[in-house]
ZADREN-135646 format. One record per residue: x, y, z of N, C-alpha, C in turn; residue number from 1. Coordinates in steps of 0.1 Angstrom, whole numbers, plus 2048, in hexadecimal, padded with zeros to 3 digits. Atoms other than C-alpha are relative to their C-alpha. Example, Ala and Ser with C-alpha at 12.3 -4.5 7.8 and 13.67 -1.06 7.14 Angstrom:
2
{vexmi {809, 7F4, 800}, {87B, 7D3, 84E}, {809, 80C, 800}, 1}
{vexmi {7F7, 7F5, 800}, {889, 7F5, 847}, {7F8, 80B, 808}, 2}
END
This chain:
158
{vexmi {800, 7EF, 7F7}, {866, 6B9, 5A4}, {809, 7F7, 809}, 1}
{vexmi {7FC, 804, 7EE}, {880, 6AF, 5BE}, {802, 807, 807}, 2}
{vexmi {7FC, 7F7, 7EE}, {882, 6BE, 5E1}, {802, 7F5, 80A}, 3}
{vexmi {7F3, 7FF, 7FB}, {89C, 6B6, 5F6}, {7FA, 803, 813}, 4}
{vexmi {802, 806, 7F5}, {890, 6A9, 61B}, {80C, 80B, 806}, 5}
{vexmi {7F9, 7F6, 7FA}, {8AF, 6B5, 628}, {80D, 801, 7F7}, 6}
{vexmi {7FA, 7F2, 80C}, {8C6, 6C9, 613}, {80B, 7F3, 7FB}, 7}
{vexmi {7F3, 807, 80B}, {8E2, 6BC, 5F7}, {80C, 80D, 807}, 8}
{vexmi {7F6, 7F6, 7FC}, {901, 6C0, 607}, {806, 809, 805}, 9}
{vexmi {7FF, 801, 7FB}, {900, 6C9, 61E}, {808, 800, 811}, 10}
{vexmi {7F4, 7FF, 7F6}, {91F, 6B8, 630}, {80A, 807, 801}, 11}
{vexmi {7FB, 7F9, 806}, {92F, 6CF, 620}, {809, 80F, 802}, 12}
{vexmi {801, 7F2, 7F9}, {929, 6EA, 638}, {802, 800, 807}, 13}
{vexmi {7FF, 801, 7ED}, {935, 6F8, 655}, {7FE, 7FA, 805}, 14}
{vexmi {809, 803, 7FD}, {92B, 6E4, 66D}, {7FF, 805, 804}, 15}
{vexmi {80A, 7F6, 7F5}, {921, 6FF, 68A}, {7F5, 806, 7F4}, 16}
{vexmi {810, 7F6, 80B}, {910, 711, 66A}, {7F5, 7FA, 7F3}, 17}
{vexmi {80B, 806, 806}, {8F9, 6F1, 65A}, {7F2, 805, 801}, 18}
{vexmi {814, 7F8, 800}, {8D8, 6FE, 66B}, {800, 80B, 7F8}, 19}
{vexmi {805, 7F4, 80A}, {8DF, 71D, 65E}, {7FF, 7FD, 7ED}, 20}
{vexmi {7FD, 7FC, 80C}, {8EC, 716, 63C}, {7F0, 7F6, 7FC}, 21}
{vexmi {80A, 803, 805}, {8CC, 6FA, 63A}, {7F2, 809, 801}, 22}
{vexmi {805, 800, 7FF}, {8B7, 713, 644}, {7F7, 80A, 7F7}, 23}
{vexmi {802, 7FA, 812}, {8BE, 72E, 629}, {805, 7F8, 7F4}, 24}
{vexmi {803, 805, 80D}, {8BE, 715, 60D}, {7F6, 7FD, 7FF}, 25}
{vexmi {80A, 808, 7F7}, {8A0, 705, 61D}, {7F6, 80D, 7F8}, 26}
{vexmi {809, 7F2, 803}, {890, 72C, 618}, {802, 805, 7E7}, 27}
{vexmi {7F3, 800, 80D}, {8A7, 732, 5F2}, {7F4, 7F3, 7F6}, 28}
{vexmi {80A, 808, 815}, {893, 715, 5DB}, {800, 7F2, 80A}, 29}
{vexmi {808, 804, 803}, {889, 6FE, 5F2}, {80C, 7F4, 802}, 30}
{vexmi {7F3, 80F, 7FE}, {8AA, 6E4, 5F1}, {7FF, 7FB, 7F2}, 31}
{vexmi {800, 800, 811}, {8A9, 6E5, 5C9}, {80B, 802, 7FD}, 32}
{vexmi {7EF, 7FD, 802}, {8C8, 6E4, 5BD}, {7F9, 800, 7EB}, 33}
{vexmi {802, 7FA, 809}, {8C4, 6ED, 59B}, {7F7, 806, 7F6}, 34}
{vexmi {804, 7FB, 7FC}, {8B5, 70B, 599}, {805, 80D, 7FE}, 35}
{vexmi {7F6, 7EE, 7FE}, {8BD, 730, 591}, {7EB, 808, 7FE}, 36}
{vexmi {807, 7F9, 7FD}, {8A7, 74F, 596}, {802, 80F, 7F6}, 37}
{vexmi {7FC, 7F3, 808}, {8A9, 76E, 57C}, {7F9, 80B, 80C}, 38}
{vexmi {801, 7FA, 7EF}, {8AE, 78A, 599}, {7F7, 80B, 7FD}, 39}
{vexmi {80E, 7F6, 7FB}, {89A, 7A1, 586}, {7F7, 803, 7F9}, 40}
{vexmi {80D, 7FD, 803}, {881, 794, 577}, {7ED, 7F7, 80A}, 41}
{vexmi {803, 813, 7F1}, {87A, 772, 596}, {7F8, 7F6, 7F6}, 42}
{vexmi {804, 814, 803}, {871, 75C, 57C}, {810, 7F3, 801}, 43}
{vexmi {7FD, 806, 7F5}, {880, 73E, 58A}, {800, 7EF, 7EF}, 44}
{vexmi {7FA, 810, 80C}, {892, 722, 56D}, {803, 7F3, 806}, 45}
{vexmi {7FB, 810, 7FB}, {894, 701, 578}, {805, 7F9, 7F8}, 46}
{vexmi {7FC, 80E, 806}, {8A4, 6E2, 568}, {801, 7F1, 806}, 47}
{vexmi {7FE, 804, 803}, {8A6, 6C0, 567}, {80D, 7F4, 809}, 48}
{vexmi {7FA, 806, 7FD}, {8C8, 6B8, 56C}, {810, 811, 805}, 49}
{vexmi {7F3, 7F7, 801}, {8EC, 6C5, 572}, {808, 806, 7F7}, 50}
{vexmi {7F8, 7FA, 815}, {8F9, 6C8, 548}, {7F5, 807, 803}, 51}
{vexmi {805, 7F1, 807}, {8DA, 6DD, 544}, {7FA, 806, 805}, 52}
{vexmi {7FD, 7F6, 7FA}, {8D9, 6EE, 562}, {809, 80E, 7F8}, 53}
{vexmi {7EF, 7FA, 801}, {8FE, 6FB, 558}, {7FD, 805, 7EF}, 54}
{vexmi {7FF, 7FC, 808}, {8F3, 6FE, 536}, {7EF, 80D, 7FE}, 55}
{vexmi {80B, 7FE, 7FE}, {8D6, 713, 539}, {7FF, 80F, 802}, 56}
{vexmi {7FC, 7F4, 7FD}, {8E1, 72B, 54E}, {810, 806, 7F7}, 57}
{vexmi {7F2, 7FB, 80A}, {903, 72E, 53C}, {7FB, 80E, 7F6}, 58}
{vexmi {801, 7F6, 80A}, {8ED, 73C, 521}, {7FC, 80C, 806}, 59}
{vexmi {7FA, 7FF, 7F5}, {8DB, 74C, 53B}, {805, 815, 7FC}, 60}
{vexmi {7F6, 7F8, 7FC}, {8F5, 762, 546}, {809, 80B, 7EF}, 61}
{vexmi {7FA, 7F7, 80B}, {901, 76A, 525}, {7FD, 80A, 7FB}, 62}
{vexmi {810, 7F6, 807}, {8E1, 779, 516}, {7FB, 80C, 80B}, 63}
{vexmi {7FC, 7F5, 7F7}, {8EA, 794, 535}, {7F9, 7FB, 80F}, 64}
{vexmi {804, 805, 7FC}, {8D6, 782, 54A}, {804, 803, 816}, 65}
{vexmi {7FD, 803, 7FA}, {8DA, 785, 576}, {7FF, 7F8, 80A}, 66}
{vexmi {804, 80E, 7F9}, {8D2, 763, 589}, {807, 7F7, 808}, 67}
{vexmi {7FF, 80A, 7FA}, {8D0, 754, 5A4}, {801, 7F7, 803}, 68}
{vexmi {800, 80D, 804}, {8DD, 734, 5A4}, {805, 7F5, 80A}, 69}
{vexmi {7FE, 80E, 7F5}, {8DC, 70F, 5B4}, {7FC, 7FF, 80A}, 70}
{vexmi {806, 803, 7FC}, {8D0, 705, 5D3}, {808, 80D, 812}, 71}
{vexmi {7F9, 7F2, 7FD}, {8E0, 726, 5E0}, {7F9, 80D, 802}, 72}
{vexmi {807, 7EE, 806}, {8D5, 741, 5CC}, {80C, 804, 7FD}, 73}
{vexmi {7F3, 7F6, 802}, {8FA, 74E, 5C5}, {7FF, 804, 7F7}, 74}
{vexmi {80A, 7F7, 80D}, {8F0, 76D, 5B4}, {80E, 7FF, 7ED}, 75}
{vexmi {7F6, 800, 803}, {907, 767, 595}, {80A, 80B, 7FE}, 76}
{vexmi {7F5, 7F2, 7FB}, {918, 787, 59A}, {808, 804, 804}, 77}
{vexmi {7FD, 801, 7EF}, {925, 77F, 5B8}, {7FE, 7EF, 7FF}, 78}
{vexmi {7FD, 810, 7FF}, {932, 75D, 5AB}, {80E, 803, 805}, 79}
{vexmi {7F8, 7FE, 7FF}, {954, 76F, 5B1}, {809, 802, 80E}, 80}
{vexmi {7FA, 7FA, 7EF}, {954, 781, 5D3}, {7FB, 7F2, 809}, 81}
{vexmi {800, 810, 7F8}, {944, 759, 5DE}, {809, 7FB, 7FC}, 82}
{vexmi {7F7, 80B, 809}, {961, 74B, 5C8}, {7FD, 7EE, 7F9}, 83}
{vexmi {801, 80E, 80E}, {94E, 733, 5B6}, {7FC, 7FE, 7F2}, 84}
{vexmi {805, 7FD, 80F}, {942, 72C, 594}, {7F8, 7FE, 800}, 85}
{vexmi {80E, 7FB, 7F9}, {922, 729, 589}, {801, 7E7, 800}, 86}
{vexmi {805, 80C, 800}, {92C, 6FC, 583}, {804, 7FB, 816}, 87}
{vexmi {802, 7FE, 7F2}, {936, 707, 5AF}, {7EE, 800, 803}, 88}
{vexmi {810, 7F6, 7FF}, {90F, 716, 5B2}, {7FB, 7F3, 7FC}, 89}
{vexmi {808, 80D, 809}, {901, 6F7, 5A3}, {7FF, 7F4, 805}, 90}
{vexmi {7FE, 807, 7F7}, {90D, 6E4, 5B6}, {7FC, 7FD, 80E}, 91}
{vexmi {7FB, 803, 7F6}, {90A, 6D7, 5DC}, {7FF, 80D, 80B}, 92}
{vexmi {7F5, 7FC, 7F8}, {922, 6DA, 5EC}, {808, 808, 7FD}, 93}
{vexmi {7F3, 7F6, 806}, {935, 6F2, 5D7}, {7F2, 80E, 80B}, 94}
{vexmi {808, 7F8, 7F2}, {917, 70A, 5EA}, {7FC, 7FE, 80C}, 95}
{vexmi {800, 804, 7F5}, {914, 6FE, 608}, {811, 804, 807}, 96}
{vexmi {7F3, 7FF, 7FE}, {936, 709, 60A}, {801, 813, 806}, 97}
{vexmi {803, 7F3, 802}, {935, 72B, 600}, {7F8, 809, 809}, 98}
{vexmi {80B, 7F4, 7ED}, {911, 739, 619}, {805, 7F9, 807}, 99}
{vexmi {7F7, 802, 7F3}, {925, 727, 632}, {809, 806, 7FF}, 100}
{vexmi {7F6, 7F8, 7F6}, {941, 73E, 62E}, {7F6, 812, 7FF}, 101}
{vexmi {811, 7ED, 7FD}, {923, 760, 626}, {7FE, 7FB, 80A}, 102}
{vexmi {801, 7FF, 7F6}, {916, 751, 644}, {805, 805, 80B}, 103}
{vexmi {7EF, 7FD, 7EE}, {935, 754, 659}, {803, 80C, 7FE}, 104}
{vexmi {803, 7EE, 804}, {937, 77C, 648}, {7F9, 802, 806}, 105}
{vexmi {80A, 7F7, 7F9}, {915, 785, 651}, {7FA, 7F8, 812}, 106}
{vexmi {809, 7FD, 7F3}, {90C, 773, 676}, {80D, 80D, 802}, 107}
{vexmi {7F2, 7FC, 7F8}, {935, 77F, 680}, {7FC, 818, 7FD}, 108}
{vexmi {802, 7F4, 806}, {924, 7A5, 66F}, {7EE, 802, 809}, 109}
{vexmi {804, 80A, 7FD}, {904, 798, 681}, {800, 80D, 80F}, 110}
{vexmi {7FB, 7FC, 7EE}, {912, 79D, 6A6}, {806, 80A, 7FC}, 111}
{vexmi {7F7, 7F7, 800}, {926, 7B6, 69D}, {7F9, 80B, 804}, 112}
{vexmi {808, 7F1, 801}, {907, 7CB, 699}, {7F6, 802, 80B}, 113}
{vexmi {806, 7FE, 7F4}, {8FA, 7BE, 6BC}, {7F1, 7FB, 800}, 114}
{vexmi {80D, 805, 803}, {8E0, 7AA, 6AB}, {806, 7F3, 80A}, 115}
{vexmi {7FE, 80E, 7F8}, {8E2, 78B, 6CE}, {7FE, 7F1, 7F5}, 116}
{vexmi {802, 80A, 7FE}, {8D9, 76C, 6CD}, {7F1, 7FA, 7F7}, 117}
{vexmi {80B, 7FF, 800}, {8BE, 761, 6BD}, {800, 807, 7FA}, 118}
{vexmi {7FE, 7F7, 80A}, {8C1, 77F, 6A4}, {7FD, 802, 7FA}, 119}
{vexmi {7F5, 7FF, 807}, {8DE, 776, 695}, {7FD, 7FA, 7F4}, 120}
{vexmi {808, 809, 80F}, {8D0, 760, 678}, {7FA, 80A, 801}, 121}
{vexmi {80C, 7F8, 80A}, {8B5, 772, 670}, {805, 80C, 7FF}, 122}
{vexmi {801, 7F5, 808}, {8C4, 789, 66D}, {811, 7FF, 7EF}, 123}
{vexmi {7ED, 80C, 80A}, {8EA, 777, 65A}, {7EF, 7FF, 7F6}, 124}
{vexmi {80C, 803, 80E}, {8C6, 768, 645}, {805, 812, 7F6}, 125}
{vexmi {805, 7F3, 806}, {8BB, 78E, 63C}, {811, 800, 7F7}, 126}
{vexmi {7F0, 800, 807}, {8E0, 796, 631}, {805, 7FB, 7F1}, 127}
{vexmi {7FD, 80C, 805}, {8DF, 77A, 621}, {7FC, 803, 7EF}, 128}
{vexmi {807, 805, 80A}, {8C4, 77C, 608}, {804, 811, 7FA}, 129}
{vexmi {806, 7F8, 809}, {8C3, 7A4, 605}, {805, 80B, 806}, 130}
{vexmi {7F9, 7F8, 7FA}, {8E2, 7B4, 615}, {7FE, 807, 809}, 131}
{vexmi {805, 7F7, 7F2}, {8D1, 7C6, 633}, {7FC, 7F1, 810}, 132}
{vexmi {805, 804, 7F1}, {8D1, 7BC, 659}, {7F5, 7F8, 802}, 133}
{vexmi {814, 804, 802}, {8AD, 7BF, 658}, {7F6, 801, 7FA}, 134}
{vexmi {803, 7FE, 80D}, {896, 7BB, 643}, {7FC, 80C, 7FB}, 135}
{vexmi {80C, 7F6, 802}, {885, 7D4, 633}, {7F4, 7FF, 7F9}, 136}
{vexmi {815, 809, 806}, {863, 7C4, 61F}, {800, 7FA, 806}, 137}
{vexmi {809, 80E, 7FE}, {850, 7AE, 61F}, {808, 7F3, 800}, 138}
{vexmi {7FA, 80C, 807}, {861, 793, 60C}, {808, 7FB, 806}, 139}
{vexmi {7F5, 808, 7F4}, {882, 795, 622}, {7F9, 7F6, 810}, 140}
{vexmi {804, 806, 7F8}, {86F, 790, 63E}, {7F9, 7F0, 7FD}, 141}
{vexmi {807, 808, 7FE}, {85B, 773, 633}, {80B, 7F1, 800}, 142}
{vexmi {7F1, 80D, 801}, {881, 763, 625}, {800, 7FA, 80D}, 143}
{vexmi {7F8, 800, 7F7}, {88D, 769, 644}, {7FE, 7F3, 809}, 144}
{vexmi {809, 80D, 7FD}, {86E, 754, 657}, {801, 7F4, 7FF}, 145}
{vexmi {7F8, 806, 807}, {874, 73D, 63F}, {805, 7F1, 804}, 146}
{vexmi {7E2, 802, 7F7}, {8A3, 735, 645}, {7F2, 7FC, 80D}, 147}
{vexmi {806, 7FD, 7F1}, {891, 738, 668}, {7F9, 7F5, 804}, 148}
{vexmi {805, 80B, 801}, {87A, 719, 668}, {802, 7F4, 7FA}, 149}
{vexmi {7F2, 806, 806}, {892, 708, 651}, {805, 7F9, 805}, 150}
{vexmi {7FD, 807, 7F7}, {8A7, 70B, 669}, {7FB, 7F6, 80B}, 151}
{vexmi {806, 810, 7F6}, {893, 6FC, 687}, {801, 7F4, 802}, 152}
{vexmi {7FE, 811, 803}, {889, 6DF, 675}, {808, 7FC, 7FE}, 153}
{vexmi {7F1, 80C, 80A}, {8AC, 6D8, 665}, {807, 7FE, 811}, 154}
{vexmi {7FA, 800, 7F2}, {8B5, 6D9, 690}, {7F9, 7F4, 805}, 155}
{vexmi {806, 80E, 7FB}, {89D, 6C2, 69E}, {802, 7F7, 7FA}, 156}
{vexmi {804, 806, 809}, {8A1, 6AD, 67F}, {811, 7F3, 801}, 157}
{vexmi {7F4, 805, 800}, {8C8, 6A6, 681}, {807, 807, 809}, 158}
END
């Protein structure tokens, strides 16, 4: 199993958002690239290459599964909203760009909702994973804590 300590594709993220992208990607997958999670059953599928991941995910989507795909766990039913394809979602650079764009919107949303410095990223991370700025369950709260930890670790290292 490959576990990256520096996010693959981070150079493709909006520069000012790189720590935020790193935090989210670590919370989502531990920087694993060829991974998909069934959003209904929460079964995690892992592959050893781009091509095997692409084939496996395509097969699952054709069978009616909605999957969170790639390093940023972009939901297959949201590809159009994020302006990505399956190839883009599996590519670390493409995922970093899509996540940067989503975070930019979520940070503006959190800032506009009155979240101040230090709380804006936590709210944006919660919004990315749940669609709500304030975590409504322990799972989302734990996700936000993991993203905050990984973000801080990235900022110390880079």
